N, C-alpha and C positions, 0 to 999 in steps of 0.2 A: 265282568271288567276285563278278564284278562284274555278274554275272546275279543274284545275290541282294541285291545292295545296289539293282539296279535294281527288282527286284519288290517288295521292301520298301518305298520308296518310294512304289509304284505302291498299295500297300495305303494306306499313311500317308495320301495324297493323295484316295481312296475315300471314307475313314472321314474325313474331314474334309467331305467333300462334303455326306456322311449327317447329318451332327453341326451343323453350322456354322448359324447361327442367328441372323441376325441382328437387332438389337433396333430397332424402329421408334420415329421420335420422337414426343412428345405431342401432342395438341390441346388448344389453349387456350382455354377455354369460359368463357365470362364476359355478365351478364343486362346487356343494353342499356338498353331501357324497360322500368321495373319496372313501372309502372299499370296495367299488365293490359289487357285489351280488345284484344289485339289480336288480327284474324281471320286470313283467309286467305292474302290476297294479301300476300307479301314479294318484294322483288327486292333481291338483290346486284350490285356492281359495282365494280372497282378495277384500275385500270394501274400508281397509284404505291401500292407497298407501306406508306406512310405514310398513305396518305387510303382508306378506305373507305368508299362510299356504299350505303345502304341506304334503301328507299323498302316505305312497308307501311301499313297499316290500322289502326283501330281501330275494334269494333264501335259501341261507345256510349261518345259519340259516335261519330257516322260523321264521319273524317278521316283524310285521306291523311297521314303526317308522311314527312320526310325527314332520317336519320340522316346525321351526318360526323364519322367521324373513325378510329380505334384506341386498342387497348390501355384502354381504361380513360376515353379522354379524346373525351367526345363532348358535337356538341351538333345539336338539334334544331330543325326548323320545320315551321310548319303551313303545307300547301301548299291542297288540293283539300277543300274542306269539305263534307262531306253527301254519302250517296247515292251514294257510288263501288262500283262496280261489280267493274271489272277495271282493270289498267293494265299499265304497262311501261316497263323502264328499261334507256338505253344511255348509252356515253360515247364524244363525239366523238372523233378523234383526238389532240384535247388534254386530257383527262382531265375532258370540263367535260360535266356530266348533262343529260338529255335526256330527254322521257316523252311516252308518251300514256295515255289515259285513259277509259272509258267511264262517265257517268253517267248517271242517271234522275231530272230535274228535275220531268217531268211523267210522259206516258203512255209515253217513248218514249227510246231508249238513246240520249244526243247524245256522242259519240267527239270530243273534246281532243287538240293535240300541243300542247305547252310546249316550251319554251325558258327555261334563268337567263339574262337578257339582262343583267345587272348583279349582283355577289355579293349573296346572298339575296332578288332579285328576278326573280320570275318572270313569264313572258307567253306567254296561248294563243290559239292559233288554233283556232276549229272546224273539223271536217273533214268530218261528218257530221253529220245531228239524227235518222236512224232505222237505229240499227246493231245487230249482235246481242251481247250482253250482255256472255258471257262471253270477248270478241276482242277484242284490240290488240295488236298487236305490232311491235315497233320494232327496225329495225337501220339503222346509218350505214355508208356505205363512206369508205374511205381518205381521199378528197374532205371527209369530212365532210358529204356530200347524206345526208337522214334517208328511210328510208322505211316506211312503214305499210301494215300491210296490216289488213283487216277485212272485216266482210258488211255490207252495203248491204242492208237488210229491203226497202227500197221497191221493187229491182230484181233481190232474191235474186241477188244476185250477190257474188261475191269480188273485193276492188278492192283494189289497190296504188297507193297515193298516194306522189312525191316531193317533197320540199318541199327547194328549193335555197333558200340566204341566210340571213340573221339574222333573225329576231322584231324585233330592237332597230331594222332600219334596211330593207333592201330584199329580199323573196322575191319566191318562185315555187311555186306549186303544180302537179302535173302528174300526173292521175288515169286509171289506165290495168284496163282491165276485164281479170282474171286467168280468171275462167269464171263462166259464166252457167250457174244452177239447176243448181250443182254437189250432188252426192248424199253431204250428210253426217251424220254418226248420229246427232244430235240437231238440237235447235230451236238450243241456244246450241252449236253442236261447237269442239271443239279446234282452236285453228292455231298453226302454230309456224313461223318464220321464221330462218333458217342465211343468213349470207353466206359467198359461197365466196370463194375467195381474190386470184379477180379484180374483187373487192366489187358482185356483183350477188345483189341477194335469189331466195333460195328458198323456198316456199310451201308447206307440207306439211299434210296434214290423211285424216283416216281416213275408211270407207266402213265401218258397221259388218255394213248387206245382205250388202254384197257381200264382206265381212273382206279389204277392198282399203287398202294405205297409197299415196296420191299425192303428186305431186312437182310444183311448176309451177316452171317456169325459164325463163329466155330464150338459146336457146342464143346470141344477138350481143345488145350493148346496146342495138343498133337495130331488132333483130328481135322475131317475134312472140311471145306466152304458147306455152309448150308443155307439157301435163301429161301424165306418165307415172303407169305406176302400177311402184312400185318394192318392192314387199313385198304378196304373197299368204297371209295369216292371222289369228287371231284376236288383237288385242290389247288388251287387261283394262282399264287404268286409266291411261291417259299414254303419253304419250313424248316425249322431246328430241333435236334432231337440231344436226350442227354438222360442219363442215370439217376434215379430216385434214390435214397439209404437204402430201400430196399430192392433192389437192385432191379428194378422196373423201369422198362423202352421209355421217355416220354418224348413227346412229337408236339410241337407248337406250330400252327402250319394256319393257313387262309383257307377257308370253305368257300370254292367258288360255288353252290348251292347246283340245285339241278340247272341252272341258266347259266351258270357260271358269272353270274351277277351280283351273286347274292354274299358281299365280301364280309367277313367276318372272321375272329380271331380264336382258334378253338386249341384246348391242351389236350392230346391223346395219351393213353397211359393202355401200356401194350407190358401182360406179367409173363407173355409166352406162350399163350392160349387164346386169351380174353383183350380183347379191343375195348375198350370205355372212353369217352368222350365229354368234355362239359364247356361250352362257352365260356371267354376268357372276356370280349370287346366285341358286340352285335356291330360293329361299325371301323373296321381297318382294313388296310389294305397291303401290310407287307410288314414280315415278320423278321426280326434282326436277332434276337440272340433267347436262348433259354438257359437257366442256371439255377443253381439249385444254393440253398444256403444251409449255414450248419445244422440246421435244426428241420431238416427237410421239407422247406419251404419252397415252390418254384416261384420265380421271377420270369417275366418275359418282358424284351427290350421290341418297341412296334414301330409302326408308322402308321398315322393317319393324312390319307390326303383329304383335297378337297375345296372349295372356296377360297378366304382367303390367306389361311396360314396353311402349313404342313406340320403335325403337331407329334412329337416324341415322344413316348408315352410308353410307363412302365407299370406291370399291371402282376400284383404277389397275391397268392393264395393262403390266406391265414385263418383260421377258426370255420372251415368249412366255406368260405365266400371269396369272391374276387376281390381287391381294394384296386381299382385304376387312378392314375396321376400325370399329368401331363407335365413333363420334364422341360420340353419348350417349344414354343408356337412360335414359329419362323414366317416370313414372306412366304407364298408359292413359288416356285419354278416351273420352270415351261419343261424341264427334262425328267424332273423329280430327284429326291434324293434317296437314292436305291439302297446303301447303304447305313444300318445303324450296328452297333456290335458294345453290349454292356457284359459285364462280369462280376460273380460275386467274390470279394477276398479272404479271405483265411480270418478276419475277422468280424466279416458278415456286412462289410461297407459295401456298396454299389457304387462303379465304375462305368461312363456311360461313354463312346465319343461317337460323332457324326459330325456332318457334312455343314457348314452354316450358309445362309443365305447372301453370302459375298465367296462361295467356294470355298471359306477358312475352312481347318480343323476343331471341332468345339469339342470341349471335355469337361463332364457332369459328375460329381461326386454326392452320393447320400451317406452319411456318415448314422451306423447302426445305433440305433440307442443301447449306450454299453454302458452298465453302471459296474464300478471297480468296488472291491474292498480291498486292506492290502492285511498282511500275515507275517508277521514278523517271527523269530525265531532265533531266539540268544545261543550262543553257542555253549556248548555243555562241555566242550573239550576243547585244550589247543596246548599248542609247544611251539617256543620259540627253538631254532637252531640259528646254526652259524656256518657257513661253510668257507673255507680257507682256498685260495687261488694258488697253484704252483703248478709250473709248464711242465713238471716230471710226472706229477700226482692228477691232476685235475682237481673236482671239485672231493675234500675231506668231508663228511657228517658230522658231528658230534652233539653232543648233549649241551645247549648254549646255559650260559648263566643266567636267571632272572635279571640280574641286576647288570648289562649290557657295558655299564662304563667299568668296569673290573675288568673286562676280557682284553688280554692280551696276544698280539698274535706278531709273527715273523715277518708276517707281507701288510702292505700297506691296503691290500685290496680286499677287504670285507663283505662279502653277500649274506646280510641276513633276510633270513627268511621266516616266516610265520605259516603255521599247517592249523588249519582248522578244518572241525569235521560236523557238519550237520545232519540230523535226523529229517530228511523232507520227504519220504516215500508218502505221504496223504497230501499232500501237494500237488504232486506230479499224477497220482492214482486219481484225483479225484477232480480237476480242474484243467485246463486249458491256461498257464501262464501267459498272463501280456506282459508282464517285463520285472527284473529282478535287480536289486543291488545291492552291495554290502556296504553298512556303516562300517566303522570302528574309528578308534579312538590313537591318538599316536602323542607320547608320551616321549619320544626324544628322536633327532633324526640329526644328520650332518647334511649341508650343503653342498652342491657342488657348483662351483660358478655362483652364475645369478641367479640358478633355477635348484628347487630343494629335489628329495627324490620323486623318482615316478613308479610308485608300485604296478606289478603287473601279476595278474590273479589266475592262477591257472587251476582247472578242475581235473578231481580224478576219483575214481570208486573206491570209497569210502569202507570201509568196518565196523565203526565205531571206536577205533583201537587205535591210537597215533602214535609213530617211531619216529627216530630221524630218517629214518630209509625215505619216509613218504616225501622230504622236502626235494628229493630229483624225482617225481613225476610231474616235469611242467611241460606238458607236451601239448595237452589240450589249451589255447587259451582262449580265458573267457574275458574278460576285461582287462582293459589299462587305465588310470589313475591320470588324471593332470599332476602337476606338479604341485606337492604338496609346500607350501610356506609358510606356514603354522602350525602350533600343538592344537588338540583338541579332537574333536570330533570329524570324522571325513567321509567320503562315499563314492563307491565306483561304480558304473552302471557294467552288468554281466547277460551275456548272452544267455537266454534261457534254453535254448537249442542246445548247446554245449553243456550247459548243467544238466537237463535228463538223458544226454547221451552219454553219460558216468552213471547213470544208476543200474545196469542191467538187472533190471529186476528187483534190487534190495533197496535200501530205504536212506542208507550214510552215503552224502556228498563231500567230499573232502575239496578242501581249497590250498593252496598255495602262495604267498604271499610273498614276492620275490623284490628285492630294491636291490641291483648289480652293483656293489664297489660302493656302496653307502652304509654308512648307520643308521638303524632303525627299527624302533623299536610299537609293538603295539600294546603294550600294557597301562591298562586303565592308568589316567592321570588320579581317579577318584579312588583306586582301589589299587594300588601298586602292586600284590602279590598275585591278581589275574590279569590273563589279555580281556580287554573288552571287543568283543566283535558280535554285530546281528546282520543275520542274512533277510533282508524286505523283499517279499513277493506280492506283485500284484495278481490279483487273483479275478474274473467275473463273479461277480454277485452272486449268489445261490438266489435263485429264483423263487417269489413266493406263491405259498403253497396257493391256486387258485388262477394264477397266471400259465392260461395252457397254452398259449401263444408268444407266449419269451418278450413280450415286448414291456415289460418291467410294471405293468399296471393290471387291476384286477378290472376286468368292466364287462360289457353285456356280451364283446366277442368271445371273452373264454367261456361265459354264462351259456352261449349256442355252442362251442363247441362238448362241453360237458353232457349238454342237452342230448344232442346228436348222439353220443355216444353211452346214454341212458343207459344203466344194469349192464351194460357188459360185461359179462361173468369170467373171462381170461383174456391176456394176449393185449393189455390196454396198455399204452406208455403215458407219459406224462401230457404230449400233445393231445391225447381221446381225454384228457381230465381226471386221470389219475395219481392223483398228488400224494396219496401216502406208500407208494411203491407196492402196492400187494396187485396192481396187476389187472385189477377192476373196477369200474365207475360205479359208485354207490352213494348211499347216504352219507358217507364218511367225509367222500371229496367234496361234495354240497356243501359241507357243514364248514369244510376250510375254505370255501370258494369265498362263500357268504362271511367268512370271519373276517378276510382279506379285502373285501368290497371297497372298490377305488382306492387301496394303500399303494403306493407308489414303494420302492423296495425300500426308500429310508426309513419307512415309517414303524414303528412299532407293532407288531401283527398282535389282533387283538384276540381273547379267549373266544371259542368254540362256544357256538347258541345249543341253548335246547333242543334235543330231536324233532320235539313237536313244531317247532318253530322252522325248523331248517326243512320241515317236511313241505310246509306249506308256502316258504319262499320257493324254493325247488320249483313247484306245483307251478307256480305265476311264473317261471323260467320257462318252464316247457311249454305251459300254454302259448307263450310269448314266441317261443322257436317255432312253436309247430304253425302258428299263424302267419310267420314272417314267410315260411318254406312252403304256405299254399300259398302265395303273391300270384 
């Protein structure tokens, strides 16, 4: 009887594996620039999901435009007038844009490096006056230094320039020769730059005569440039490069095949010694971008020409298999749409831009499937202080009386401040914080004119002990409230980055609330003897044990990942199927997967089944996976 029940459950699970098809999220596509005349140069960058930055050019009149915005709210500015041949856009660690351009004001191409020195104001630095027309690549390292790669036609050399500093102040430029007289495939060869995980630039180019893909890098920052052949084979029409989480170089390219006509998209991985590649799409003609999300999954943006429509496509490798989808299918044009670009932002949302069928600029977005939960921390320790302002002394801080109404002062200008400290070490150690806010009770305030008090919140490095002197720590502004017009609970949105910057390896976060020149008290209306404040974080919900690919559901894709790494005895991670963090993939991980089969992240996790049942279940998963792999 028991055997029959086990066998029946095994059959049910296998049927679920064969027929469970997860529905994907939808891309949202919009027209950004409706005036038309968008040419083939398009570049998109995004760190903050609320701000997407697109650099593109118009053919008539010749001008480079810069669009900033998201979701129908775009602003535009003209940057480089007339006759730009190529450009590249990158963001510094703070999300500020920089770019390089090549233009032809006379008979040669001029290379310029640009920085936005103040909002809406761009400054440029001429780097070279005789460069290859189609090449200008820009990368920015974690320290904020810019690296520009280009071909100097005067010396027939591949050059990498490093710009340190700010064009609005002091800066320096260091030029290095990467290769002299390199053999390129055309007069204006395709060059790509990929920044590795240590912040070092890597330059790639293709030699069509020898059918070799070259990579130049420096083994050490102070060392000499070294050129390696990383791939031998036909590349038909372009490639893109990026480094994965293991610091291996990945290259998405169009394989030309033996005859040069067998077009397909492939992804190659070079670990410094060995090149391995696999097919991404069997029929496509143009690679536009390669990027990695925070889980290490590669995303390829590319174009499939032919027939009635041009397809702008996205492919993602997850669970050992590629998932391909069409973002947009537009009527084919005679000249082809040669440019597509795509990026992954800090929250794993995808952003794509391309030229539409009426020569307009289009933008597409796919939001990551993000589950969020809330963490609340009530203030364990707090203090009210008052600061009196005098022209001769400045702020004089002293312990404030709990009852603000009994306070008397020699001046009418009172700065009421509240000092709070929270133990937040676990929050920032274990999670990437999505948002933060401070909630507090207001028990008393004085109005100024038609408005109420407007508290500012400053962050400082706490120590778990509050003193009146902490009230002077008002250097780092974390948030500003709207006018408070009534008593009760209010909240202020805080910048998580400012909060995290104050920890410095510790766990205590201090906050100072200031309300200049107005009476203000955070004492609880319900509990007048103590202040009431709560720090609230939104963080990514913990992954479900069994969810190897991080899509917030445990399904056949996760089972395939676990099967592929079955009995891995060391070095395993969550994405390999190690759900109990013992660096192995074994029966315990299989039991966790089966326990949460088809459970979304909001569901209650079920108990672990009996080991004998798990063994039979997982046997079915392995057999199914092997059968699929053999097709």
